[in-house]
C-alpha positions in Angstrom: 19.5 35.5 -48.6 17.7 34.2 -45.5 17.6 36.4 -42.3 19.6 33.7 -40.4 22.3 33.6 -43.1 22.4 37.4 -43.2 22.8 37.6 -39.4 25.6 35.0 -39.4 27.5 36.8 -42.1 26.9 40.5 -41.4 25.6 41.0 -37.9 27.5 38.5 -35.7 30.9 40.0 -36.6 29.8 43.4 -35.4 28.2 42.4 -32.1 30.0 43.2 -28.9 30.8 40.5 -26.4 27.7 39.4 -24.4 26.5 36.9 -21.9 25.1 33.7 -23.4 22.5 31.3 -22.3 23.8 28.0 -20.8 22.4 25.7 -23.4 20.1 25.6 -26.4 18.3 22.8 -28.1 18.3 23.6 -31.8 15.8 22.4 -34.4 17.0 22.8 -38.0 14.1 22.9 -40.4 13.4 21.2 -43.7 13.7 24.6 -45.5 17.0 25.6 -43.7 18.3 22.2 -44.8 17.2 22.6 -48.4 18.6 26.1 -48.5 21.9 24.9 -47.1 21.9 27.3 -44.2 22.1 24.9 -41.3 25.7 25.9 -40.6 24.6 29.6 -40.4 21.8 28.5 -38.1 24.3 26.8 -35.8 26.7 29.7 -36.0 23.9 32.1 -34.8 22.8 29.6 -32.1 26.4 29.4 -30.8 26.3 33.2 -30.4 23.2 32.7 -28.2 24.3 29.8 -26.0 27.5 28.2 -24.7 26.2 24.7 -25.6 24.1 24.1 -28.7 22.7 20.6 -29.2 20.9 19.3 -32.3 19.2 16.1 -31.4 20.5 12.9 -33.0 16.8 12.1 -33.8 16.4 15.4 -35.6 14.0 15.3 -38.5 11.0 16.9 -40.1 8.5 18.0 -37.5 5.7 17.4 -40.0 3.9 20.6 -39.1 4.0 21.4 -42.9 2.6 25.0 -42.9 -0.9 24.6 -41.4 -1.1 20.8 -41.6 0.0 20.5 -38.0 -3.0 22.6 -36.9 -5.4 20.5 -38.9 -3.7 17.1 -38.1 -1.8 17.4 -34.9 -1.3 13.6 -34.8 1.1 13.9 -37.8 3.4 16.2 -35.8 3.0 14.1 -32.6 4.1 11.0 -34.5 6.9 12.6 -36.4 8.5 14.2 -33.3 8.0 11.5 -30.7 11.7 10.4 -30.6 13.1 13.8 -31.1 10.8 15.2 -28.4 11.9 12.6 -25.9 15.6 13.3 -26.6 15.1 17.0 -26.2 13.4 16.6 -22.9 16.4 14.6 -21.7 18.8 17.4 -22.7 17.4 19.8 -20.2 18.3 22.8 -22.4 17.7 26.2 -21.0 16.3 27.4 -24.3 14.9 26.0 -27.5 15.1 27.5 -31.0 14.4 27.0 -34.6 14.1 29.3 -37.6 10.5 28.8 -38.8 7.4 29.8 -36.9 5.3 26.7 -37.7 8.2 24.4 -36.8 8.5 26.3 -33.5 4.8 25.6 -32.9 5.2 22.0 -33.7 8.3 21.5 -31.5 6.7 23.5 -28.6 3.8 21.0 -28.7 6.2 18.0 -29.0 8.4 19.0 -26.1 6.3 21.2 -23.8 9.1 23.7 -24.0 8.7 27.1 -25.8 10.6 27.2 -29.1 11.5 30.7 -30.3 13.2 31.9 -33.4 17.0 31.9 -33.0 17.1 35.6 -34.0 14.7 36.5 -31.2 17.0 34.8 -28.8 20.1 36.5 -30.3 18.4 39.9 -29.8 17.5 39.0 -26.2 21.0 37.9 -25.2 22.7 40.8 -26.9 20.5 43.3 -25.0 21.2 41.7 -21.7 18.3 39.3 -21.2 19.6 36.0 -20.1 16.8 33.4 -19.7 13.9 33.1 -22.0 10.6 34.3 -20.6 11.8 35.5 -17.2 10.8 38.9 -15.9 14.4 39.6 -15.0 15.3 39.6 -18.7 13.4 42.8 -19.2 14.9 45.0 -16.5 16.0 48.5 -17.3 
């Protein structure tokens, strides 16, 4: 069982009410698609943000493990349309569920992508906006 699937099934039902982020751009991954957990990924994302958007132009980011580090042009080409769509969304946070996809999408959009479970932890502990110092008060 994947961590995202586990969180959706076992953790979310036990969480207290919490403030959410305004919006989240979500990048499902090739592996989450193949494992059939995109619905769990969206369920967790909806616990993070009031509005969750998966781009119409969603697709493989082509980072492919370390390939994106060795051949960044592959990721740049594969994410061109998706990156433009995400920039237009103006989401307050960006998430995925795979670290190398997060790297690829961060490069493609100029916005920091974080693991959806990191963001879930942040909002359930009272931090509202990713990366701000105010998130870490008290």
